[in-house]
C-alpha positions as CSV (number, residue, x, y, z in Angstrom):
1,A,89.4,93.9,107.7
2,G,92.5,95.4,109.2
3,E,92.6,92.9,112.0
4,A,92.3,89.9,109.7
5,Q,95.5,91.0,107.9
6,C,97.4,91.6,111.1
7,L,100.3,89.3,111.6
8,S,101.1,88.1,115.2
9,Y,104.4,87.0,116.6
10,T,105.7,86.3,120.1
11,G,109.1,87.0,121.6
12,C,111.8,89.6,121.0
13,N,113.9,87.9,118.4
14,F,114.1,89.3,114.9
15,L,112.2,92.5,115.8
16,R,114.0,94.6,113.2
17,Q,113.2,92.1,110.4
18,R,109.5,92.1,111.4
19,L,109.1,95.9,111.6
20,V,111.0,96.5,108.3
21,L,109.0,93.9,106.4
22,A,105.7,95.2,107.9
23,T,106.7,98.8,106.8
24,L,107.3,97.6,103.2
25,S,104.4,95.4,103.0
26,G,102.1,97.7,104.7
27,R,100.6,95.0,106.9
28,P,99.9,95.6,110.6
29,L,101.9,93.7,113.2
30,K,101.5,92.6,116.8
31,I,104.3,91.2,118.9
32,R,103.4,89.7,122.4
33,K,105.4,88.3,125.2
34,I,108.5,90.4,124.7
35,R,110.9,89.1,127.4
36,A,107.8,88.5,129.6
37,K,109.5,86.0,131.8
38,E,112.7,88.0,132.5
39,E,113.3,90.1,135.6
40,D,113.4,93.2,133.5
41,P,110.6,92.7,131.1
42,G,109.8,94.5,127.8
43,L,111.6,96.3,125.2
44,R,115.3,97.3,125.6
45,D,116.5,100.9,125.1
46,F,118.1,100.1,121.8
47,E,114.8,98.5,120.6
48,A,112.8,101.6,121.8
49,S,115.3,103.7,119.9
50,F,114.8,101.6,116.7
51,I,111.1,102.0,116.9
52,R,111.4,105.8,117.3
53,L,113.8,105.8,114.2
54,I,111.1,103.8,112.2
55,D,108.6,106.4,113.3
56,K,110.8,109.2,112.1
57,V,111.3,107.9,108.5
58,T,107.5,107.1,108.1
59,N,104.5,109.3,108.1
60,G,101.3,108.2,109.8
61,S,102.6,105.1,111.6
62,R,100.6,103.9,114.6
63,I,102.6,102.5,117.3
64,E,101.1,101.2,120.6
65,I,103.1,99.6,123.5
66,N,101.6,98.5,126.7
67,Q,102.8,99.8,130.1
68,T,105.3,96.9,130.8
69,G,106.6,97.2,127.2
70,T,105.8,93.4,126.5
71,T,103.3,94.0,123.7
72,L,103.9,96.1,120.6
73,Y,101.3,96.9,118.0
74,Y,102.5,98.5,114.8
75,Q,100.5,99.8,111.9
76,P,102.8,101.1,109.2
77,G,102.5,104.4,107.6
78,L,104.1,105.8,104.3
79,L,107.9,105.8,104.0
80,Y,108.6,109.6,104.0
81,G,112.3,110.1,104.2
82,G,113.8,113.6,104.0
83,S,116.6,115.1,106.1
84,L,116.8,113.6,109.6
85,E,118.9,113.1,112.7
86,H,118.7,110.3,115.2
87,D,120.6,109.5,118.5
88,C,121.2,105.8,118.5
89,S,121.3,103.8,121.8
90,P,125.0,103.3,122.8
91,S,124.3,99.6,123.9
92,R,124.3,98.7,120.2
93,G,126.4,99.9,117.2
94,I,125.1,102.3,114.6
95,G,125.1,99.2,112.3
96,Y,122.1,97.8,114.1
97,Y,120.0,100.8,112.8
98,L,121.8,101.3,109.5
99,E,121.3,97.8,108.3
100,S,117.4,98.4,108.4
101,L,117.6,101.9,106.9
102,L,119.5,100.2,103.9
103,C,116.5,98.0,103.3
104,L,114.0,100.9,103.5
105,A,115.8,103.9,102.1
106,P,115.2,103.2,98.4
107,F,111.4,103.2,98.8
108,M,111.0,106.6,100.5
109,K,108.9,109.5,99.1
110,H,111.9,111.9,99.4
111,P,115.6,110.9,99.3
112,L,116.8,110.1,102.7
113,K,119.6,112.0,104.3
114,I,120.2,111.1,107.9
115,V,122.7,111.7,110.6
116,L,123.1,108.9,113.1
117,R,125.0,109.3,116.3
118,G,126.3,106.6,118.6
119,V,128.8,103.7,118.5
120,T,130.4,103.3,115.0
121,N,132.4,100.2,115.7
122,D,131.6,97.4,118.3
123,Q,131.9,93.6,118.5
124,V,128.2,92.9,118.0
125,D,126.8,94.6,114.9
126,P,128.3,95.2,111.6
127,S,130.4,98.3,111.7
128,V,129.9,101.4,109.5
129,D,133.0,100.7,107.5
130,V,131.8,97.2,106.5
131,L,128.5,98.4,105.5
132,K,130.1,101.2,103.5
133,A,132.4,98.7,101.8
134,T,129.9,95.8,101.1
135,A,126.3,97.1,101.2
136,L,126.6,100.2,98.9
137,P,128.1,98.2,96.0
138,L,125.3,95.7,96.5
139,L,122.6,98.5,96.3
140,K,124.2,99.6,93.0
141,K,123.8,96.0,91.5
142,F,120.1,96.6,91.8
143,G,120.1,99.9,90.1
144,I,120.1,102.1,93.2
145,D,123.1,104.4,92.5
146,G,124.0,107.9,92.0
147,E,126.1,110.6,93.6
148,S,123.7,110.9,96.5
149,L,124.3,107.3,97.7
150,E,126.9,107.5,100.4
151,I,127.9,106.6,103.9
152,K,130.3,109.1,105.5
153,I,132.1,108.8,108.9
154,N,132.4,112.1,110.5
155,R,133.5,110.9,113.9
156,R,134.3,107.4,115.3
157,G,132.8,106.2,118.5
158,M,133.8,103.1,120.4
159,P,131.8,101.4,123.2
160,P,130.7,101.9,126.0
161,K,130.2,105.7,125.6
162,G,130.1,106.1,121.8
163,G,130.3,109.6,120.5
164,G,130.6,108.8,116.8
165,E,128.6,110.3,114.1
166,I,127.8,109.3,110.4
167,L,125.9,110.6,107.4
168,F,123.8,108.2,105.3
169,A,122.3,109.3,102.1
170,C,120.3,107.4,99.6
171,P,118.3,108.1,96.4
172,V,114.8,106.9,95.8
173,R,113.9,104.3,93.1
174,K,110.5,103.5,91.6
175,V,111.5,100.0,90.7
176,L,114.5,97.6,91.1
177,Q,116.3,95.8,88.5
178,P,116.4,92.0,88.6
179,V,120.0,90.7,89.0
180,Q,121.8,87.5,87.8
181,F,124.7,87.2,90.1
182,T,126.0,83.7,90.1
183,D,129.7,83.8,89.4
184,P,131.9,85.5,92.2
185,G,135.1,85.3,90.4
186,K,138.6,85.2,91.7
187,I,139.9,87.5,94.3
188,K,142.0,90.4,92.8
189,R,142.8,92.7,95.7
190,I,142.4,93.3,99.5
191,R,141.7,96.6,101.0
192,G,141.1,97.5,104.6
193,T,141.1,100.1,107.3
194,A,142.9,99.9,110.7
195,Y,141.4,102.6,113.0
196,S,142.5,103.6,116.4
197,V,140.9,106.3,118.7
198,R,142.2,107.6,121.9
199,V,145.1,105.2,121.9
200,S,148.7,105.5,120.4
201,P,148.6,105.9,116.6
202,Q,151.2,103.1,116.5
203,M,148.3,100.6,117.3
204,A,147.0,100.8,113.8
205,N,150.4,100.2,112.2
206,R,151.0,97.1,114.4
207,M,147.6,95.6,113.2
208,V,148.5,96.3,109.6
209,E,151.9,94.5,109.9
210,S,150.5,91.4,111.6
211,A,147.4,91.1,109.0
212,R,149.8,91.5,106.0
213,G,152.0,88.8,107.3
214,I,149.2,86.4,106.9
215,L,147.5,87.9,103.7
216,N,150.7,88.3,101.7
217,K,151.0,84.4,101.4
218,F,147.7,84.7,99.6
219,L,148.1,87.6,97.2
220,P,150.3,90.6,96.8
221,D,147.8,93.4,96.1
222,I,147.1,94.5,99.7
223,Y,146.5,98.0,100.9
224,I,145.3,98.7,104.4
225,Y,144.7,102.3,105.4
226,T,145.5,103.5,108.8
227,D,142.8,105.9,110.2
228,H,143.8,107.7,113.4
229,M,141.2,110.1,114.7
230,K,142.0,113.0,117.1
231,G,140.3,115.4,119.3
232,V,136.4,115.8,118.9
233,S,136.2,113.3,116.1
234,S,137.5,110.4,118.2
235,G,134.4,109.9,120.3
236,K,134.3,109.4,124.0
237,S,135.9,105.9,124.6
238,P,139.4,104.6,123.6
239,G,139.7,101.5,121.2
240,F,141.0,100.2,118.0
241,G,140.1,97.7,115.3
242,M,140.3,96.6,111.8
243,C,137.9,96.0,108.8
244,L,139.2,94.0,105.7
245,T,137.5,93.6,102.4
246,A,138.4,91.3,99.5
247,E,137.2,92.2,96.0
248,T,137.0,89.8,93.1
249,I,137.2,90.3,89.4
250,N,133.5,90.3,89.0
251,G,132.8,92.8,91.7
252,T,131.9,90.6,94.6
253,I,133.0,92.1,98.0
254,L,133.5,89.9,101.0
255,S,134.4,91.4,104.4
256,A,135.6,90.7,107.8
257,E,136.2,92.9,110.9
258,L,137.2,92.8,114.6
259,A,137.2,95.5,117.4
260,S,139.1,95.7,120.6
261,N,137.2,94.9,123.9
262,P,135.5,97.9,125.3
263,Q,137.1,99.9,128.0
264,G,136.9,98.1,131.4
265,Q,135.4,94.9,129.9
266,G,137.3,91.6,129.3
267,E,141.0,91.2,128.7
268,A,143.2,93.7,126.8
269,V,143.8,92.6,123.3
270,L,147.2,93.0,121.6
271,P,147.0,94.8,118.2
272,E,149.1,92.0,116.6
273,E,146.7,89.4,117.7
274,L,143.7,91.3,116.5
275,G,145.3,91.9,113.2
276,Q,146.1,88.2,112.6
277,N,142.6,87.1,113.8
278,C,140.8,89.6,111.4
279,A,143.1,88.3,108.5
280,K,142.0,84.7,109.3
281,L,138.3,85.8,109.5
282,L,138.6,87.3,106.0
283,L,140.2,84.1,104.7
284,E,137.3,82.2,106.3
285,E,134.8,84.4,104.6
286,I,136.5,83.9,101.3
287,Y,136.4,80.2,101.9
288,R,132.6,80.4,102.4
289,G,132.4,82.5,99.4
290,G,129.4,83.3,97.4
291,C,128.5,86.6,95.6
292,V,127.3,88.3,98.8
293,D,129.1,88.1,102.2
294,S,127.3,86.8,105.2
295,T,126.5,90.2,106.7
296,N,124.4,91.3,103.6
297,Q,122.6,88.0,102.7
298,S,119.2,89.1,103.9
299,L,119.7,92.6,102.1
300,A,120.2,90.8,98.9
301,L,117.3,88.5,99.3
302,L,115.0,91.4,100.2
303,L,116.0,93.4,97.2
304,M,115.5,90.2,94.9
305,T,112.0,89.8,96.4
306,L,111.0,93.4,95.7
307,G,112.4,93.5,92.1
308,Q,110.3,93.5,89.0
309,R,108.3,90.4,87.9
310,D,111.4,88.7,86.5
311,V,113.9,86.0,87.7
312,S,116.7,87.1,90.0
313,K,119.5,84.6,90.8
314,V,122.2,85.0,93.5
315,L,124.8,82.7,94.6
316,L,125.4,82.7,98.5
317,G,127.7,81.0,100.9
318,P,126.2,78.9,103.6
319,L,123.0,80.6,104.9
320,S,123.3,82.3,108.4
321,P,120.6,81.5,110.9
322,Y,119.5,85.2,110.7
323,T,119.0,84.8,106.9
324,I,117.0,81.5,107.4
325,E,114.5,83.3,109.7
326,F,114.5,86.2,107.2
327,L,113.3,83.8,104.3
328,R,110.5,82.6,106.7
329,H,109.5,86.2,107.3
330,L,109.5,87.0,103.6
331,R,107.1,84.2,103.1
332,S,104.6,85.4,105.6
333,F,104.7,89.1,104.6
334,F,105.0,88.7,100.9
335,Q,103.9,85.1,100.2
336,I,107.1,84.6,98.2
337,M,109.2,81.3,98.1
338,F,112.7,80.9,96.9
339,K,114.1,78.1,94.9
340,I,117.1,76.9,96.9
341,E,119.8,74.7,95.1
342,T,122.9,73.5,96.8
343,K,126.0,73.6,94.8
344,T,128.6,71.0,96.1
345,T,132.2,71.9,96.3
346,E,133.1,69.6,93.4
347,E,131.0,71.6,91.0
348,E,132.5,74.9,92.1
349,H,136.0,73.7,92.8
350,T,136.4,76.3,95.6
351,G,135.7,76.7,99.3
352,G,132.6,75.6,101.2
353,E,129.2,74.6,99.9
354,K,127.2,77.3,98.1
355,V,123.5,77.9,97.8
356,L,121.9,79.2,94.5
357,M,118.8,81.3,95.5
358,T,116.3,82.0,92.7
359,C,113.0,83.9,92.9
360,V,110.7,85.9,90.8
361,G,110.2,89.4,92.1
362,I,106.8,90.5,93.3
363,G,106.9,93.7,91.2
364,F,107.1,96.1,94.2
365,C,106.5,99.6,93.0
366,N,107.4,102.7,95.1
367,L,104.0,104.5,94.9
368,S,105.0,107.3,97.2
369,K,107.9,108.5,94.9
370,T,107.0,111.9,93.6
371,I,106.9,111.9,89.8
372,R,108.8,114.8,88.3
């Protein structure tokens, strides 16, 4: 009977999505032909590290990988949680691991408290700053809140060597609230962080000035913190970057970020250019709009799916390719379909085309949560 329920996929794309959804739905999973035709076949070190992390937060998972690493069989166990530590692979940012933990953490048996070490800010994955500013308020909308929900940056680490450290803690919930989140509202303020590690602290100030030069034409309430880490807390590689968030009157938070090129790779970036480009990216994200920014679309859709048997609605900007694939995976793991309505710019009077996503939750109940 177990084999009949087993889902089969090929290729290395969307590995995280598949493992996270398999864990939540309890369905076994087989992935074949992982980079089978490449010179260096099989799982990469960051994927192996991710599988080890899934193994740590669950209890009784069965994971089988063949010798070449091209086939993976995963039979999920129960989400256990507790206090953990994990060293992430420096070839991807901590955001790569944290995004998936945000999906799993509310459904553990014990509240999760985990220390992750590695690269906090890079050019590929969402940085820890952005997830702290955007994903935590999103979890609160679904009723996952409390003092124990936090992301704390103890040390920053830039690529290639990393050396950063963060703490992520999340309470557990038995059921999620349905949401009606269809009016993003007008932008009221912009906040941000300009960080620099192992370079002159002046870099951060230069980024702030150039970003303000663009954003002050848009609205006056702008405050960008400068964060210069010294000594042990600055990681092992030099670098700088910026993370900006725009907040609306209805509590929507949109974000944008940029980081400098890793040491010894690509051309040197001027802090002025980086600040300007980051400001433009934020304005583009505001133009795309929606109630959830493009980084957290899949997290919002997952929490809607797992909600009570009630209607949830969320207005999103244009769907990213990652989100589109995520919707397909939700259908195969949970047999759930979303109603998708496009809202044209004339109806909304603002920005790009929006998509209204509606679904009825599957009534997911966290059975492993201890009842007190």
